[in-house]
VMD Tcl script that draws the C-alpha trace (Angstrom):
set ca {
  {76.15 135.16 74.44}
  {79.02 132.50 73.54}
  {78.07 129.47 73.63}
  {79.91 128.42 76.82}
  {78.48 130.91 78.58}
  {74.80 129.77 78.40}
  {75.33 126.03 79.13}
  {77.24 124.79 82.20}
  {81.58 124.33 81.40}
  {82.86 120.86 83.72}
  {86.55 120.42 83.68}
  {87.89 116.89 84.13}
  {91.16 115.40 84.47}
  {92.63 111.60 84.22}
  {95.57 110.24 85.94}
  {98.40 108.31 84.21}
  {96.69 105.02 85.40}
  {93.37 105.89 84.23}
  {95.28 106.66 79.75}
  {98.03 103.97 80.83}
  {97.51 102.33 77.40}
  {95.54 102.45 73.96}
  {92.28 100.14 75.48}
  {92.18 102.28 78.63}
  {92.24 105.84 76.65}
  {89.40 104.44 74.53}
  {86.95 103.68 77.50}
  {88.04 107.58 79.40}
  {87.10 108.61 75.71}
  {83.75 107.08 75.97}
  {83.12 108.56 79.26}
  {83.40 111.64 77.52}
  {81.78 111.47 74.65}
  {78.65 110.46 76.71}
  {78.76 113.28 79.16}
  {79.32 115.76 76.33}
  {76.01 114.75 74.58}
  {74.98 115.92 77.48}
  {74.95 119.50 76.39}
  {77.61 120.60 78.60}
  {80.76 122.23 78.10}
  {83.86 119.95 78.78}
  {87.77 120.66 79.30}
  {89.59 117.43 80.18}
  {93.45 117.72 81.64}
  {95.24 114.23 81.40}
  {98.09 113.08 82.93}
  {101.15 111.45 80.64}
  {100.68 107.69 80.64}
  {101.41 104.90 83.35}
  {104.64 105.36 84.25}
  {105.86 107.69 80.83}
  {107.13 110.56 83.14}
  {109.54 108.52 85.30}
  {110.95 106.42 82.04}
  {111.91 109.72 80.53}
  {113.52 110.98 83.36}
  {115.63 107.60 83.90}
  {116.53 108.32 79.67}
  {117.53 111.68 80.98}
  {119.74 110.45 83.66}
  {121.40 107.92 81.21}
  {121.99 110.21 78.51}
  {124.10 112.72 81.43}
  {125.57 109.72 83.52}
  {125.11 109.61 87.34}
  {127.53 112.60 87.94}
  {125.56 115.19 86.25}
  {122.37 116.02 86.75}
  {119.99 117.51 83.73}
  {119.50 120.47 82.98}
  {116.02 121.75 84.57}
  {114.91 123.84 81.57}
  {115.68 121.13 78.91}
  {113.95 118.10 81.82}
  {110.85 120.93 81.50}
  {111.23 120.68 77.68}
  {111.49 116.44 77.91}
  {108.82 116.04 80.34}
  {106.39 118.18 79.00}
  {106.17 115.53 76.03}
  {104.47 112.96 78.16}
  {101.25 114.99 79.13}
  {100.82 116.01 74.65}
  {101.44 112.12 73.67}
  {98.56 111.56 76.20}
  {96.34 114.76 74.84}
  {96.76 113.54 71.13}
  {95.78 110.48 71.79}
  {92.55 111.25 73.92}
  {91.67 113.69 71.38}
  {92.26 111.24 68.35}
  {89.79 108.76 70.35}
  {87.24 110.79 70.91}
  {87.21 112.11 67.16}
  {86.55 108.17 66.46}
  {83.50 108.14 68.06}
  {82.11 110.97 66.25}
  {82.32 113.96 68.79}
  {84.74 116.97 67.13}
  {87.26 117.46 70.14}
  {90.79 119.42 69.77}
  {94.02 118.91 71.71}
  {95.98 121.95 73.30}
  {99.29 121.99 74.96}
  {99.83 124.42 77.83}
  {101.13 127.34 76.23}
  {98.12 126.81 73.33}
  {95.53 126.65 76.22}
  {97.14 130.46 77.62}
  {98.48 129.10 80.58}
  {101.76 130.97 81.86}
  {103.70 130.26 84.79}
  {107.04 132.01 86.68}
  {110.41 130.24 85.71}
  {110.83 128.39 88.52}
  {111.72 125.12 85.96}
  {110.91 122.26 87.61}
  {108.10 123.51 89.68}
  {106.90 126.64 87.93}
  {103.45 128.18 89.40}
  {101.09 129.25 87.10}
  {101.02 132.89 86.66}
  {97.77 133.99 85.00}
  {95.50 131.62 81.93}
  {94.32 133.63 78.77}
  {90.93 131.58 78.36}
  {90.49 133.15 74.83}
  {91.17 130.39 73.05}
  {89.70 127.85 75.47}
  {86.53 129.50 74.98}
  {86.49 129.81 71.49}
  {86.99 125.94 71.20}
  {83.98 125.38 73.29}
  {81.70 127.60 71.79}
  {82.46 125.67 68.48}
  {81.03 122.23 70.37}
  {84.80 121.22 70.70}
  {85.86 118.82 73.85}
  {88.81 120.76 74.82}
  {91.54 118.55 75.55}
  {94.81 120.04 77.65}
  {97.95 118.99 77.91}
  {98.30 119.15 81.99}
  {101.48 119.75 84.05}
  {103.10 122.70 82.25}
  {103.01 126.33 80.81}
  {104.76 129.14 79.24}
  {107.19 131.96 81.05}
  {107.82 135.16 80.12}
  {111.38 134.27 78.05}
  {108.86 132.02 76.17}
  {110.25 128.37 77.51}
  {108.37 125.42 78.50}
  {108.18 124.80 82.78}
  {106.36 122.08 84.56}
  {104.47 122.19 87.85}
  {106.07 119.89 89.34}
  {104.73 115.68 89.72}
  {101.05 115.53 90.37}
  {100.12 119.36 88.99}
  {97.90 117.63 86.26}
  {95.38 118.79 89.40}
  {96.11 122.18 89.53}
  {96.01 122.34 85.93}
  {92.40 120.83 86.02}
  {91.37 123.09 88.63}
  {93.34 126.34 87.49}
  {91.20 126.12 84.34}
  {87.91 125.81 86.13}
  {89.17 128.48 88.28}
  {89.66 130.63 85.06}
  {86.44 129.47 83.25}
  {84.17 130.05 86.25}
  {83.75 125.84 85.63}
  {80.40 124.43 87.89}
  {82.85 121.60 88.68}
  {86.25 120.57 88.44}
  {86.02 116.77 88.17}
  {89.34 114.66 89.19}
  {88.82 110.90 87.71}
  {91.67 108.82 89.23}
  {92.57 104.96 90.30}
  {90.88 105.45 93.87}
  {86.79 106.26 94.26}
  {87.01 108.94 96.43}
  {88.97 110.18 99.44}
  {88.47 107.85 102.69}
  {89.31 108.48 106.01}
  {92.73 107.34 105.71}
  {94.46 105.12 103.15}
  {92.41 101.52 102.85}
  {95.70 99.68 101.75}
  {96.54 99.89 105.22}
  {94.01 99.78 107.37}
  {90.51 98.04 106.14}
  {88.13 99.62 108.31}
  {89.13 102.95 106.25}
  {85.78 104.52 105.09}
  {84.69 107.59 102.14}
  {84.15 110.74 102.96}
  {80.91 111.70 101.39}
  {82.47 115.06 101.43}
  {85.36 117.00 103.16}
  {86.23 120.77 103.61}
  {89.17 122.68 101.72}
  {90.75 123.01 104.81}
  {90.82 119.33 105.97}
  {91.59 118.71 102.28}
  {94.60 120.67 102.17}
  {96.12 119.25 104.88}
  {95.23 116.40 103.98}
  {97.03 116.10 100.76}
  {99.55 117.98 102.24}
  {100.14 114.91 104.40}
  {100.30 112.65 101.33}
  {96.53 112.03 100.50}
  {95.40 111.50 96.86}
  {95.29 115.36 95.74}
  {98.01 118.23 95.19}
  {97.68 120.20 97.43}
  {98.59 123.44 95.39}
  {95.42 122.29 93.56}
  {93.26 122.25 96.77}
  {94.77 125.67 97.53}
  {93.21 127.21 94.28}
  {89.99 125.35 94.29}
  {89.81 126.94 98.34}
  {90.79 130.57 96.82}
  {88.78 130.61 93.62}
  {85.81 128.50 95.38}
  {85.93 125.98 92.86}
  {84.06 122.83 94.72}
  {86.50 119.60 93.72}
  {84.77 115.96 92.88}
  {87.54 113.12 92.99}
  {85.84 110.19 91.96}
  {86.80 106.74 90.13}
  {87.79 107.10 86.30}
  {86.14 103.74 85.71}
  {83.44 103.01 88.43}
  {80.35 104.28 88.39}
  {80.10 104.88 92.33}
  {79.89 108.11 94.30}
  {83.09 110.16 94.77}
  {84.12 112.55 97.51}
  {83.00 116.01 97.17}
  {85.48 119.16 98.26}
  {83.92 122.15 99.17}
  {83.83 125.35 101.46}
  {80.05 125.15 101.89}
  {78.26 124.73 105.47}
  {80.03 121.42 106.88}
  {77.46 118.48 107.23}
  {76.96 116.37 110.85}
  {80.30 114.25 108.82}
  {82.33 117.54 108.84}
  {81.72 118.26 112.43}
  {83.62 115.32 113.58}
  {86.46 116.35 115.74}
  {88.91 114.34 113.39}
  {87.95 113.75 110.08}
  {91.14 111.39 109.22}
  {94.65 109.69 109.54}
  {97.18 111.38 106.60}
  {99.91 109.22 106.35}
  {103.40 110.46 103.83}
  {105.74 107.64 103.57}
  {108.19 109.82 101.49}
  {109.92 111.90 104.52}
  {113.49 112.27 105.21}
  {114.89 114.01 108.05}
  {118.73 116.14 108.17}
  {120.34 117.41 111.06}
  {122.66 120.10 111.60}
  {125.26 120.22 114.52}
  {126.61 122.48 116.50}
  {125.32 125.23 114.93}
  {125.97 128.85 116.36}
  {123.33 130.06 118.47}
  {122.43 133.75 116.89}
  {119.53 135.58 114.92}
  {119.47 134.36 110.90}
  {120.39 130.96 111.68}
  {117.33 129.44 110.79}
  {116.84 131.48 108.03}
  {120.79 131.12 106.69}
  {120.11 127.49 106.70}
  {117.32 126.97 105.09}
  {117.29 130.03 102.06}
  {118.82 127.98 100.18}
  {116.50 125.21 100.14}
  {113.72 127.28 99.70}
  {115.97 128.87 96.36}
  {116.45 126.06 95.11}
  {112.61 125.03 95.51}
  {112.47 123.07 98.46}
  {109.80 122.65 101.00}
  {110.72 121.57 104.08}
  {108.11 120.50 106.89}
  {108.84 119.98 110.33}
  {111.38 121.82 112.14}
  {112.57 121.55 115.73}
  {115.61 123.31 116.87}
  {117.15 122.06 120.56}
  {118.06 124.51 123.43}
  {121.51 126.03 123.32}
  {124.62 123.86 124.77}
  {127.66 126.05 125.41}
  {126.85 128.50 122.25}
  {125.85 125.63 119.90}
  {122.53 123.85 118.80}
  {121.61 121.37 116.70}
  {118.45 122.33 113.96}
  {116.50 119.42 112.76}
  {114.30 119.35 110.00}
  {112.26 117.27 107.39}
  {111.64 117.02 103.43}
  {110.72 114.55 100.93}
  {113.06 111.72 100.48}
  {113.26 112.75 96.79}
  {114.28 116.12 97.94}
  {117.01 114.52 100.05}
  {120.26 114.65 98.87}
  {119.52 117.81 97.13}
  {118.43 119.16 100.86}
  {121.86 117.71 101.81}
  {124.05 119.48 99.24}
  {122.36 123.26 100.18}
  {122.84 122.84 103.48}
  {127.07 121.88 103.12}
  {127.46 124.81 100.19}
  {125.58 127.40 102.01}
  {128.35 129.87 103.70}
  {125.66 131.64 105.45}
  {125.69 129.70 108.81}
  {128.94 127.91 110.58}
  {127.96 124.15 112.07}
  {130.25 121.31 112.88}
  {128.69 118.76 110.64}
  {125.18 117.63 108.68}
  {123.49 114.11 108.78}
  {120.53 112.90 106.28}
  {118.32 109.94 107.31}
  {114.92 108.29 105.48}
  {113.26 105.09 105.91}
  {110.74 107.51 108.05}
  {106.93 108.60 107.75}
  {104.62 111.10 109.01}
  {101.28 109.73 110.58}
  {99.11 113.21 111.20}
  {95.33 113.56 112.72}
  {93.48 115.70 110.58}
  {89.96 117.66 111.35}
  {88.66 121.12 112.07}
  {86.51 120.14 115.36}
  {90.37 120.07 117.14}
  {90.33 123.65 116.80}
  {87.16 123.83 119.70}
  {88.60 121.18 121.93}
  {91.48 119.91 124.20}
  {92.69 116.16 124.51}
  {93.32 115.21 121.24}
  {96.85 115.06 120.90}
  {96.97 112.67 124.81}
  {94.25 110.59 122.96}
  {96.95 110.06 120.30}
  {100.25 109.89 121.94}
  {98.21 107.54 124.18}
  {97.21 105.27 121.27}
  {100.43 105.17 119.62}
  {102.11 104.73 123.19}
  {99.49 101.43 122.97}
  {100.59 99.91 119.45}
  {104.79 100.34 120.60}
  {104.90 103.03 118.17}
  {108.23 105.11 118.97}
  {107.64 108.86 117.96}
  {110.74 110.83 116.59}
  {109.41 114.28 115.96}
  {105.93 116.12 116.50}
  {104.58 119.06 114.61}
  {100.90 120.95 114.77}
  {98.49 123.16 113.38}
  {95.27 124.01 114.15}
  {94.01 121.19 112.39}
  {96.14 118.98 112.68}
  {98.96 116.81 114.30}
  {101.64 115.27 112.66}
  {104.47 112.57 114.29}
  {107.39 111.21 112.53}
  {107.81 107.86 112.71}
  {109.53 104.74 111.49}
  {108.21 103.67 108.15}
  {107.57 100.40 109.63}
  {105.58 101.09 112.42}
  {103.22 103.46 110.08}
  {100.44 100.29 109.65}
  {100.34 99.99 113.47}
  {100.16 103.45 114.04}
  {97.55 104.35 111.20}
  {95.01 100.93 112.75}
  {95.85 102.28 116.25}
  {94.59 105.95 115.70}
  {91.49 105.05 113.28}
  {90.31 102.90 116.00}
  {91.00 105.45 119.15}
  {89.28 108.18 116.56}
  {86.26 105.80 116.50}
  {86.69 106.81 112.15}
  {85.19 103.25 111.23}
  {82.72 104.67 112.05}
  {81.76 107.13 109.58}
  {79.33 106.17 107.28}
}
mol new
graphics top color blue
foreach p $ca { graphics top sphere $p radius 0.5 }
foreach p [lrange $ca 0 end-1] q [lrange $ca 1 end] { graphics top cylinder $p $q radius 0.2 }
display resetview
């Protein structure tokens, strides 16, 4: 029986702020070595150092100029280097402390993806190399955020996807747990920088966490999807402070998880696109949105007005970062005729999330009344079984979040 089959394996992930300079890398290396000496197998995924990904993007834009978008293939190769730098430096720091370690690129770690440059999805992981290195007693440092497609090209998984890399590695290795170490010490009922009375959750279910992550909470939604599918428990904790974190899992909920509303999710990165004078016929929605799907642009809230003289208005939201590409995609498509298209930013999503909402009425009314009492105007509304989302102006977020946190008594969670 191999070494990593006899001993428990844990996968850890450290974000860019945790490895932003040499001193922080040394501190994290010490933490990793202390854990490795307890006899467990460790695979560690690291993000690029600090703001280095943003700096590489800015450099690429400077090289190509404002009128030419950089090649997505070349951008993937460029951006993958950020994680390679931090993973190799981490391995060096661990070596200096007397612990054997090896750094691996996504390709060397056996991560295969589809060919969607800039937002690739993991197709499979061949864990043979990982297992061999664990058997040899090494800490394995894997560059996050990247893989290799069937053509042999480097791909990246999208911003914030080192979380996804870590959970996927944990699933492939049958790890006991995936531990996400970051600059926050857990998942809170809402953003404590906006709502001072926000409380840290001891635990949260996959379903609620997926909704929270999709709406801007401190986790990549794809990582939560993977964790739920493969039953990987995920701990979110502070990279530097030794305090309890939040466990994301699919087990029997405790009393805390049975609360109707678990948290208030906030996403300030929202833009709205409105297509006016659209011919009202079957296939319009698909015709407008298919080009966005082909470009890897996610669409969230969708509203279509009633028909007026055979035409209608069609409104949807995208991330503010994708708004320009989305606008261009709508203008260039030929499947649907329309009068004009406009876009606007400065919007945010404010959502209440909780599985308990499935079994009781009145939550929407409480939410809307709380927003009204805070003088917050609602632009758009969307719902799921465990979420109600309102689109509001970004400047209204503090008032909205504080009003909702109080209305649903989330400050009483202990």
